N, C-alpha and C positions, 0 to 999 in steps of 0.2 A: 616700431622701436625694437632694436635688436639688443639683447642683453648678453653679458659674458657667460662663460661656462660656470663661473662661480659667482653666486649672488648672495650678498650679505643683507639680511633683512633686519632693519632697525626701526624703532618707534621713538618719537619725541616724548618720552616718558616724563613724568613730573620731576624725577630726580635729575634729569639731564644726562643720563647714561648714554642713550642712543646718539644724540647730537655730538657728545664728547668723543665717543668712539669713532664716529664718522669723520670728525674733524682731524683726529690724530693719526689716522691711517694715511700714509704718504708713500710715494714711489721710492723704492730703494735705488741706490746708485747702480747696482748690478742689473736690475731689471730693465732699465732704460724706458720705463713706462712714463706716460704723461697723465696727469690727473685732470679730468674734465668734469665740470659741474653744470647741470641743467635741471629743469623741472619737468614734471609730467602731469597730465590730467586724463582720467578715464571716466567715461560716462557711467552713471548709475541709473539711467532712465528705465532700463529693463526691470528694475526693482520698484518702479514707481517713484523714484527719487529724482525729480527734475531740477531741484534748486541747488543741489550740491554735486560735486564730482569727487572721485577718488584721486587725490593729488598728493604730491610729495616731491622730494629732491632725489635726483639721480646723479650719483658720483661714479665715474668710470675711470678705470686705469687701462689706458690704451697702449698697445705695443707700437714699435716703430713702423709697422705695416698698417696701422690704423684699425687694428682689430681689438675690441675690448676683451680683456682677460679677467678682470674682476669688476663687478658692479655692486654698488651699495644703493639700496632703496631705503630712504628715510621717510617714513609716513607720519602724519599727525597722530596724536593720541586719541583716536576715534573711540567713541562709546557705542553701545548698541542702539539701534540696529545697523548704523552706518558701518561699524567695524567689520561685520561679517560680509557685507556687500563689497566693501572696498578690498578686503583681503581676497575674496573670490575673484574679483577682476584682476588683481595683481598676479594671482596664481595662473589665471588664464593667459596673461601676457607672458609669464615665465615659461609656460608649457606650450606656447604657440609654435607653429612651424618655423617662424622667423627666428625665434630665440632658442628653440629646443635643440640643444647639441650636448646631450648628456649633462644637463644643468644640475648643479648641486646647490641647494639652498643652505646657507649657514645662518643659524639663529643664535646670536650672543645674548646672554641673560645673566643678571645678578640676582640671586635668591636672597630673600629677606630673613627667612627662618629655616633652620635645617637641623635634622637629627643625623649626625654623621656616624657612620659605621666604618671605622678605620680598616676593618678587615676587607672592605670592598675597594680600598685604594689601590691604584695601579702604581707599582714601584717607580715608574717613570714620572709620575705626577707628585709623589710624596715628598720630593726634595724642594718643591716650591714653597714660598711663604704662604701662599693662598692655594687651597685645593681647587683643581679644575675638574669638572665633571663633563662627560660626553654621553649623549644618547642618540642612537641611530633611529630615525623615524621614517616611515615610508620605504622607498627603495634605498639602494646603496651605490656608492662609487668608490674608486680607489682613494680619493682624498678623504672621504668619510672614514674609511677603514684606518687610514693613517692617523687621523685625529683621534679616533676612538682608542687606538693603541696607546696614546700618550695621556689619556685622561682616566679618571676613576668612574666607576659605575655610580650613577646618581641615585640618591634616595628618592622617596616619593616627592614629586615636584608639585608645587603650588604656584601656578601662573596667575598673577593678579593684574595682568594687562589684557584687556579685551581683545585687541588685535592679535597679540601673540598667541593667546589661547585659541582663537579662531583658526589661526594659521596651523597650529599643531594638529587640530582636529581634521582640517581639510587635507593636509598633506598625507595623513594616514589613509584617508579614503581614496585619494587620487594616486597614492603610491609614488609620490614625488620624492626623489632622494634628498633627504634633509638631515642635518645634524644640529643638535642643540649643544652649545658650549656654554657652560654656566660656571660661575664662581659664587662664593658665599660671602655676603657682607655681614658683619656682626650684627646682633640685635641692636635696634636703635638706641636702647638705653645704655648699651656698652660700646657703641660705635664711636670711633674718632675719625676725623677727616683723613688722617693718614691711613687708617685701616681700610676705609672705603676706597681711597685712591689706589691702594695695592690691589684690591679686588678688581677694580676697573682695569688697572694696568696689566694684570696677568692675563685677562681675557683679550685685551687688545694686542698685547705682545704675542700671544699664542696665535691669534688670527694672522697677524702680519707674517710670522714665520712660515705659515702654511699657504699664504697667498702670494709670496714673493714680494712682500712690501716691507716697509719699516713703520715703527710706531713711535710717535714723538711724545715723550713725557711732558715737554714744555706746552704742547697744545692740548694736553689732557686736562680739561677743566670743565666745570659745569657751565652749561649754556643758559642757565636760568630756568625758572619754573614757569611752564606755560599757563597753568591754572592751579588753584588751590587743590590739594590732595583730597580726593573724594572719599567719603566713608564707605567702606565695602560692606555689602550685606553679609551677615554671619554665614549664610549658606554657601558663599563662594569658597570658604576655607575648606570645604569638603571635597573640592574638585581640583584636579591638577591641570 
């Protein structure tokens, strides 16, 4: 399976952010891309897991010559220990000879709690309704530098999604070019549907601008909760 030079990594999180972003990214009229959707499965037998596979949806934006230019990987919301095994196999696919062509991994995320230091804001991002943050992880590419230049330096990040946390750790070790693009949803007690929508929209719109795509507000909607929100162990709040 050959992936595009730009790979957007998303998870079917309980809030519905991942599926909503994946659904709302569409070809722009200027790009002449076509959107193709399929699924994939990767064996986990090497980890002693024979009854499950690393699976997910693959959405690709293909140019008129049939070459994928942007890939979206949408994974289930795995918990441990499946999450680490699944992410490792996905990263092996991304870095394989078949797919490796200076691949950049883009990781969108919406933070739940945040201590904002306005002095760290990039002037290019301060005009938005919702602040966008960018962090370079692992190696770098031109598109990473371009995205970082238009975002603010993030504060201490707390990732409460097992698959995303695993991915951040592994790309550091493997030195795979990765950029985290995050926005901040207000605290749940203060949050309104409109504010959360704006946080999601800013992330999606930013991605579309840098991927040569368009982002549909009409299709930006929650896809439903996969399972009840699990209670996080208190010690997880100590780790980014």
